[in-house]
C-alpha atoms as one frame of an Amber mdcrd trajectory, in Angstrom:
protein
  11.972 -30.519  10.950  10.924 -27.023   9.933  12.132 -27.665   6.363  10.012
 -30.827   6.095   6.942 -28.998   7.356   7.396 -26.209   4.790   7.832 -28.669
   1.918   4.693 -30.590   2.945   2.732 -27.354   3.354   3.588 -26.215  -0.176
   2.461 -29.537  -1.653  -0.953 -29.348   0.027  -1.427 -25.800  -1.177  -0.643
 -26.812  -4.762  -3.074 -29.748  -4.708  -5.851 -27.742  -3.073  -5.537 -25.018
  -5.701  -6.433 -27.534  -8.421  -9.994 -27.861  -7.056 -10.117 -31.654  -7.211
 -13.841 -32.428  -7.244 -14.084 -35.434  -9.575 -11.986 -38.395 -10.730 -12.309
 -39.970 -14.154 -11.664 -43.657 -14.774 -10.803 -44.653 -18.342 -12.305 -41.328
 -19.522 -15.786 -42.841 -19.251 -16.766 -43.123 -15.579 -16.886 -40.083 -13.286
 -16.571 -40.296  -9.492 -17.387 -37.439  -7.086 -14.630 -36.994  -4.500 -16.055
 -37.300  -0.984 -12.830 -37.199   1.017  -9.149 -36.514   0.431  -6.772 -37.238
   3.290  -3.289 -35.942   2.541  -1.769 -37.297   5.763  -2.769 -40.883   4.914
  -2.677 -40.399   1.122  -6.224 -41.656   0.627  -9.095 -40.586  -1.594 -12.709
 -41.770  -1.396 -15.080 -41.137  -4.294 -18.608 -42.171  -5.305 -19.727 -43.082
  -8.824 -21.932 -40.563 -10.654 -23.989 -40.591 -13.838 -22.138 -37.513 -15.136
 -19.992 -37.369 -18.251 -16.779 -35.401 -18.691 -18.712 -32.806 -20.720 -20.895
 -32.051 -17.654 -17.972 -30.962 -15.453 -15.597 -27.975 -15.674 -12.237 -29.160
 -16.992 -10.342 -27.824 -13.958 -12.380 -29.985 -11.524 -11.911 -33.456 -13.057
  -8.680 -35.458 -12.917  -7.714 -38.892 -14.242  -7.388 -41.430 -11.441  -3.931
 -42.334 -12.839  -2.559 -38.987 -11.615  -2.874 -40.164  -8.014  -0.552 -43.166
  -8.074   0.794 -42.492  -4.579  -2.735 -42.448  -3.097  -4.893 -45.362  -2.001
  -8.174 -44.725  -3.805 -11.522 -46.189  -2.784 -14.138 -46.002  -5.546 -17.711
 -46.638  -4.394 -20.239 -47.878  -6.960 -23.985 -47.591  -6.348
């Protein structure tokens, strides 16, 4: 059990270090991340009017990178 906990802990640390703030969909639509739940593998994000050029490169990630997550995208 201790081994599983350590492995899970390292994964969270790695993801949190990436500063996930935004998701991009088809490189045209940007969503602001409102909630990431690593226990349930869910992400909730709201649509913005921003473009990729408006956001630091290390804060935006393609939605395709989160295939194991259930992602809820909220449009205005």
